[in-house]
C-alpha positions as CSV (number, residue, x, y, z in Angstrom):
1,M,70.8,-79.7,12.0
2,I,69.8,-77.1,14.6
3,I,71.2,-73.6,14.7
4,D,70.5,-71.7,18.0
5,T,70.4,-68.0,17.0
6,H,70.4,-66.5,20.5
7,T,73.1,-67.3,23.0
8,H,75.4,-65.1,25.2
9,L,79.0,-65.6,26.1
10,Y,81.0,-63.9,28.8
11,D,83.7,-64.6,31.4
12,P,83.8,-62.8,34.8
13,E,87.2,-64.3,35.3
14,R,88.8,-62.0,32.7
15,P,91.1,-59.4,34.2
16,Q,88.8,-56.6,33.1
17,G,85.7,-58.5,34.4
18,I,82.3,-58.0,32.7
19,P,79.6,-55.3,32.7
20,W,76.8,-57.8,32.9
21,P,75.5,-59.8,34.7
22,P,76.1,-58.3,38.2
23,K,77.9,-60.3,40.8
24,D,74.8,-60.7,42.9
25,N,73.1,-62.7,40.2
26,T,74.0,-66.1,41.5
27,L,72.6,-68.0,38.6
28,L,74.1,-66.0,35.7
29,Y,77.3,-64.6,37.2
30,R,79.6,-67.5,36.1
31,Q,81.9,-68.5,33.3
32,V,79.7,-68.8,30.1
33,L,81.9,-70.0,27.3
34,P,81.5,-72.4,24.3
35,P,82.3,-75.5,26.3
36,N,79.7,-74.6,28.8
37,Y,77.1,-74.1,26.1
38,R,78.0,-77.2,24.1
39,A,77.5,-79.3,27.3
40,V,73.8,-78.4,27.4
41,A,73.1,-77.9,23.7
42,E,74.8,-80.8,21.9
43,P,72.7,-83.4,23.8
44,E,69.7,-81.7,22.3
45,G,71.0,-82.0,18.7
46,V,72.3,-78.4,18.4
47,T,75.0,-78.1,15.7
48,G,75.9,-74.4,15.9
49,T,75.0,-71.0,17.4
50,I,74.8,-67.3,16.7
51,V,76.1,-65.3,19.7
52,V,74.2,-62.1,20.4
53,E,75.5,-58.9,22.0
54,A,78.7,-59.5,23.9
55,S,78.3,-56.5,26.2
56,V,78.0,-52.7,26.1
57,W,81.8,-52.5,25.9
58,L,83.0,-51.8,22.3
59,E,86.0,-54.0,22.5
60,D,83.9,-57.0,23.6
61,N,82.7,-57.3,20.1
62,Q,86.3,-58.2,19.2
63,W,86.5,-60.4,22.2
64,I,83.6,-62.6,20.9
65,L,85.1,-62.7,17.5
66,D,88.4,-63.8,19.0
67,V,86.7,-66.6,21.0
68,A,84.9,-67.7,17.8
69,E,88.1,-67.9,15.8
70,N,88.9,-71.3,17.1
71,E,85.4,-72.4,17.9
72,P,83.6,-73.6,14.7
73,F,80.4,-74.2,16.8
74,I,79.9,-70.4,16.5
75,V,78.5,-69.6,13.1
76,G,77.7,-66.0,13.5
77,F,77.8,-63.0,15.9
78,V,75.3,-60.1,16.4
79,G,77.2,-57.4,18.0
80,N,76.5,-54.4,20.2
81,L,77.6,-51.0,18.7
82,D,76.3,-47.6,19.7
83,P,74.8,-45.9,16.7
84,S,75.1,-42.5,18.5
85,D,78.9,-42.9,18.6
86,P,80.5,-40.5,16.1
87,N,82.8,-43.3,15.0
88,F,79.9,-45.8,14.6
89,E,80.5,-46.4,10.9
90,A,84.3,-46.9,11.4
91,H,83.6,-49.4,14.2
92,L,81.1,-51.2,12.1
93,D,83.5,-51.5,9.2
94,R,86.2,-52.9,11.5
95,V,84.1,-55.7,12.9
96,C,82.2,-56.6,9.8
97,A,85.4,-57.3,8.0
98,N,85.1,-60.6,9.9
99,P,82.5,-62.7,8.0
100,L,81.1,-64.0,11.3
101,F,79.8,-60.6,12.2
102,R,76.2,-60.7,10.9
103,G,74.6,-57.5,12.3
104,I,73.9,-55.5,15.5
105,R,71.1,-55.5,18.1
106,L,69.2,-52.4,19.1
107,G,67.0,-52.3,22.2
108,S,63.8,-50.4,23.0
109,G,65.6,-47.7,24.8
110,R,67.7,-46.6,21.8
111,I,64.7,-46.9,19.4
112,K,62.6,-44.7,21.6
113,N,65.4,-42.0,21.5
114,Y,65.6,-42.0,17.7
115,S,63.4,-40.3,15.2
116,L,62.4,-42.7,12.4
117,D,64.8,-40.7,10.1
118,D,67.7,-41.4,12.5
119,F,66.7,-45.0,12.8
120,Y,66.6,-45.2,9.0
121,H,70.1,-43.9,8.5
122,V,71.6,-46.4,11.0
123,A,69.7,-49.3,9.5
124,K,70.6,-48.2,5.9
125,K,74.3,-48.6,6.9
126,L,73.6,-52.2,7.9
127,A,71.6,-53.0,4.8
128,D,74.3,-51.5,2.6
129,R,76.8,-54.0,4.1
130,D,74.4,-56.9,3.8
131,L,74.0,-57.1,7.6
132,E,70.9,-57.5,9.6
133,V,69.4,-55.9,12.7
134,D,68.1,-57.7,15.8
135,L,65.4,-55.6,17.5
136,L,64.9,-56.2,21.3
137,I,61.5,-54.5,21.5
138,R,58.1,-54.7,23.1
139,T,54.6,-54.2,21.7
140,P,54.7,-50.4,21.4
141,E,57.8,-50.5,19.1
142,L,56.3,-53.0,16.7
143,A,54.8,-50.2,14.7
144,T,58.3,-48.5,14.3
145,A,59.7,-51.9,13.2
146,A,57.0,-52.1,10.5
147,D,57.7,-48.6,9.3
148,L,61.4,-49.3,9.1
149,A,60.8,-52.6,7.2
150,A,58.7,-50.7,4.7
151,R,61.3,-48.0,4.2
152,I,64.3,-50.4,3.8
153,P,62.9,-53.6,2.2
154,E,66.5,-54.9,1.7
155,L,67.2,-54.8,5.4
156,R,66.7,-58.1,7.2
157,I,65.0,-57.5,10.6
158,V,64.9,-60.1,13.4
159,I,62.5,-59.3,16.3
160,N,63.8,-60.8,19.5
161,H,62.0,-62.8,22.1
162,I,58.5,-62.6,20.6
163,A,58.4,-58.9,21.5
164,H,58.2,-59.8,25.2
165,V,54.5,-60.7,25.2
166,P,53.3,-62.2,28.5
167,I,52.1,-65.8,28.1
168,N,49.4,-67.3,30.4
169,G,48.0,-70.1,28.3
170,Q,45.3,-67.9,26.8
171,T,44.9,-65.6,23.8
172,P,47.7,-63.1,24.0
173,D,47.4,-59.3,24.4
174,A,45.3,-57.8,21.6
175,D,47.7,-54.9,21.0
176,W,50.5,-57.3,20.6
177,V,48.5,-59.4,18.2
178,A,47.7,-56.4,16.0
179,G,51.4,-55.3,16.1
180,I,52.6,-58.7,15.1
181,R,50.2,-58.9,12.2
182,A,51.2,-55.5,11.0
183,V,55.0,-56.1,11.1
184,A,54.6,-59.6,9.6
185,Q,53.2,-58.1,6.4
186,H,56.8,-57.1,5.5
187,P,58.7,-60.1,4.0
188,N,62.0,-58.8,5.3
189,V,60.9,-59.2,9.0
190,Y,61.6,-62.4,10.9
191,M,60.5,-63.5,14.4
192,K,62.9,-65.1,16.8
193,G,60.9,-67.9,18.5
194,S,62.7,-67.4,21.8
195,A,61.9,-66.6,25.5
196,F,58.7,-68.5,25.6
197,A,59.5,-69.9,29.0
198,E,60.8,-66.5,30.3
199,M,57.5,-64.9,29.3
200,A,55.4,-67.5,31.1
201,Q,53.3,-65.9,33.9
202,D,53.3,-69.2,35.9
203,T,56.2,-70.4,38.0
204,P,57.8,-72.7,37.2
205,A,57.3,-72.2,33.5
206,P,55.1,-75.0,32.2
207,S,56.7,-77.5,29.9
208,E,53.5,-78.4,28.1
209,V,53.3,-77.0,24.6
210,S,49.5,-76.4,25.0
211,Y,50.3,-73.6,27.4
212,Y,52.2,-71.7,24.7
213,E,50.1,-72.8,21.7
214,P,47.8,-69.7,21.6
215,T,50.9,-67.5,21.3
216,L,52.6,-69.8,18.8
217,D,49.5,-70.0,16.7
218,I,49.4,-66.2,16.3
219,L,53.1,-66.2,15.2
220,W,52.5,-69.1,12.8
221,D,49.5,-67.5,11.2
222,A,51.4,-64.1,10.8
223,F,54.8,-65.2,9.8
224,G,54.2,-68.7,8.3
225,E,56.8,-71.4,8.1
226,D,59.5,-69.3,6.4
227,R,60.1,-66.5,8.9
228,I,60.2,-67.9,12.4
229,I,63.6,-68.9,13.8
230,Y,64.9,-70.8,16.8
231,G,66.7,-69.1,19.7
232,S,67.2,-70.3,23.2
233,N,68.4,-67.1,25.0
234,W,70.9,-69.3,26.9
235,P,72.0,-68.9,29.6
236,V,69.3,-66.3,30.5
237,C,66.6,-68.9,29.7
238,E,67.8,-70.9,32.7
239,R,66.0,-68.4,35.0
240,A,62.8,-70.0,33.7
241,A,63.6,-73.5,32.6
242,P,66.4,-75.9,31.7
243,Y,67.8,-75.7,28.1
244,A,66.1,-79.1,27.2
245,T,62.7,-77.8,28.3
246,V,63.1,-74.5,26.3
247,Q,63.9,-76.5,23.2
248,H,61.2,-79.1,23.8
249,I,58.4,-76.5,23.9
250,V,59.1,-75.3,20.4
251,S,60.2,-78.6,19.0
252,E,56.8,-80.2,19.8
253,Y,54.9,-77.4,18.3
254,F,56.8,-77.3,15.0
255,K,56.8,-81.1,14.7
256,S,53.0,-80.8,14.5
257,K,53.4,-78.6,11.4
258,G,55.5,-81.2,9.5
259,E,59.1,-82.1,8.8
260,E,59.8,-79.2,6.5
261,A,58.5,-76.7,9.1
262,V,60.9,-78.2,11.7
263,E,63.9,-77.8,9.4
264,K,62.9,-74.3,8.5
265,Y,62.5,-73.3,12.1
266,F,65.6,-74.9,13.4
267,W,68.1,-73.8,10.7
268,K,66.9,-72.9,7.2
269,N,65.1,-69.7,8.2
270,A,68.1,-68.6,10.2
271,K,70.3,-69.0,7.1
272,A,68.0,-66.6,5.3
273,A,67.8,-64.1,8.1
274,Y,71.5,-64.1,9.2
275,K,73.4,-65.6,6.3
276,W,75.4,-67.5,8.9
277,I,78.7,-69.1,8.0
278,D,78.9,-72.8,7.5
279,R,82.2,-73.8,9.3
280,S,81.9,-77.6,9.3
């Protein structure tokens, strides 16, 4: 079993169009729906996916849930709600009535604009509903994530895309390493092992696992086998490498850690972090 915890779906052919990606993005501006994803993922053994952040449009949260209704390959959805909206809590209750809705994603921009108290109140609303939060952050925000994890130990936090550390085949940035070790001290924090190819500083992104190993080793040492989860970032990952290569990089690394580590990385840890819905 493989659960890919980070894919995006959108359809520029809808009457209302889409807010992202822009029309001039010749790679990504295309119809990206479950059949398109399954065509690249199923040959690699993927059995389900969690869709992340439909768009900045509120009603696109419902659009994704509607798409998922008749698509059992979608086992969860991490939405995009604006916590500064006065009606945030009402919107949250509406969408989380659907069990496929597993949490929301917050980016660096919003986090920088919040005080820790503001961030706490938003996150507490998620924890109270047994939802998680995905954090799309970089090295400077890792300390805030650690503070939040300490204040709300019942909140499941998933850091996206290895906190965007550049990868060059060498030991990664020292500040990132320190931030990773600090945030990993909190057992309610998970790391999404995604965007390795996108973070590669060489073009095309190398396919050899040895290039990514120094970064993967830091994550393994910090989070262990129970708190790293698989995400492809499809279709965005295709800017750096084909889907098969993206999966190959991490698959080879975790195979070296043993069969149990592979199962935990590819689906068991995702179950703990997201409590995704088994629709088989």
